[in-house]
C-alpha positions, 0 to 999 in steps of 0.5 A: 473550467478545468481546475488549475490542479488538473492544468498543472497535471496536463502540463507536467505529464511525462510521455516516458513514464508508462510506455506499455500502456495506451492510457488515453486509449483505454480511457476513451474506450471506458467512456464509451461504455459508461452509462449515464447512470452509474451503478452505485456499489461498495466493491472498491471500498470494500477492496480497499479496506485491509483484510483481517490478520489471521495466524492461523486459518480457520478449521475445515468443515466437519462435512463437505457438501456444496454450501459448506465448501462454498462458505470454507472458501470464502472464509480462507479467502478473506483473510491476511496471513502475512505472519505465517508462511504455513498459514498462507500455504495452507490457504493457497493449496486448500483453495486450489483443492476447493476449486478442483471440486467444480461446486463453487459459485460466482460469489466464491469465485470472485472472493478467490479472485479478490484473494489473488488480485491483492496479491498481484498474483497473476498466475493464480488469477489465471488459473482461477478464472481458467476454472471458473470458465470450465465450470460454466460460471459467468463472471459479472461485472465484479469479476471484470473490476477485479480483472481490470485492477489486476491488469492495470496495476501490472507493469508487464500489462499491455494495452491490448489485454486491457481493450480485450478486457474492456471488449468482453464487457461490452460483448456480454452487455455488462454496465460498468459501476463506479467501482470500475472507474475508481479501479481503472483511475487508481492505477492510471500513471500517466492519464489519471487527470483525464479520467478524473476530469470525465468523473467530475463532468459525470458527477461521480462521487470521489470521496472513495478516491480522494487519497488516490487523487492526492498521490496522483496530483502529487506525482505530477508536481501539484502544489499541496495548497492547490491540491488541498484547494481542490479537495475542499472544493469537492468537500472530500478533504476530511478524515485521517486517510485524507490528512495523512495523504496530504502529509505525504504530499507535503513531505515530497513537495514541501517539506518545510511546511508539513507541520503548518499543515498538521497544526491546521488540521489538527486545530481545525478538523481534530486530526490526531495522528496515527501510526501511519502518520509516524510512518510516512515521516520515517519513510521520507527520511529513509528515502532520503538516505537519512534513516537516523532522522527517520528513527528519530521521527519515529520516536518523536511522533509516537510519543507526540500521537501517544501511539500504542502500536509503534512496533509498526514504525520499526517494521517500516525501518526494517523494510527500508534497511533492505537496501541499505549499504553498511558493513556486515557488522553494522547492517547486522546490528541494526537489522537486529535492533529494528527486529527487537523493537518491531517484537517480532511482529514482522511480516513473513515476506519481509522476515524471509527477505531479511534472512535472504540478505543475510548470508551476504553480510554475515553467515553465522548470524541466526535472525531468531537467535536471542538478543546478547546483553551487549546488544541490548545494552546498544540498543538502549543507547540507540533508543536514548541517543535518537530521542529528541528531547525537544522540537525535531532537529534535521540537521546532524551538526545541530544534534548532540555530540552522542547523536552524531557519534552514533550516526558515525558509528552505525549509520556511516559505512565502515570499511 
């Protein structure tokens, strides 16, 4: 019997959600290639884990020979250089130089491919795969899984390109692994319920994709309680990541019930919210066009959960601030406030986006200049006024007069 959550997904499928990819055809082909006993592997799990952040690339080896070249290429490719454009550029250029030696093995090529697939850099991935072929390095299923991830994620991908990839897997007589199905499922936009049904029939473990299941079901409008029922029946409903995924589903579909769920998992599963939990509330209210409530929720939850890395909350605020329509003075002040509260721990890509937007507001503003006394005084006022003293109040008129004045002064566009 089909689970009610999957039935709702089927009924709510929108044929207009993705036109460039025939997902049903891809799933059918995938089923034909799937062996009765899937290879158990950790590729998808490792791919989903965040890379360690580095501000500086590792130093090059003292001697360059095959072993040291491969090791250094892998060391470069397993890090995240999001806070330094210099380090990121160095890693990119050095990886290209190391590839040109013609001495890289399959493990290293896969590591480099993953580095660029994580960035959705189709151009670089194509270049690496081309050089891999030129060096006669035979791909394995890990290689094809990474390519599947990239192709399925990009909106411009065509059905033919994915089918060509699956055809190569068949031609080379490779066996799909569990990660093959996980990568495809995680990037389906329309027919994900069909692949999930197949995985249930094949008894494929679902714990590594439980958060994606929640995302896909909530996107299709499946009620949160029905999603939770499905997770509980599969025994994949515990752990901070899945609790956060459910919180996001509640915020999207039944926001009035979100704290009921939080209290439930806190009492029954020992859930303690983390920075991700707070960022979900921040994003929810920013996307609703109520960033002041997002800011207040960020402060409220940082205290409630006793967060030690609340800077990330303000990075999220800064990210959403890119699309806010305010006067130049309002936009600039809030951007600098979020940057101040983030303690300048802003990824270089986001920082560049903010800097690029500055000229359209105030060409004389230097994003990195010291904060003036007047600015710091305003920042302290925002900190004080937007901190709820008790329970959250998401009705402007029920907040304090000071709260209402600051919303009018800084979050409501003036001419």
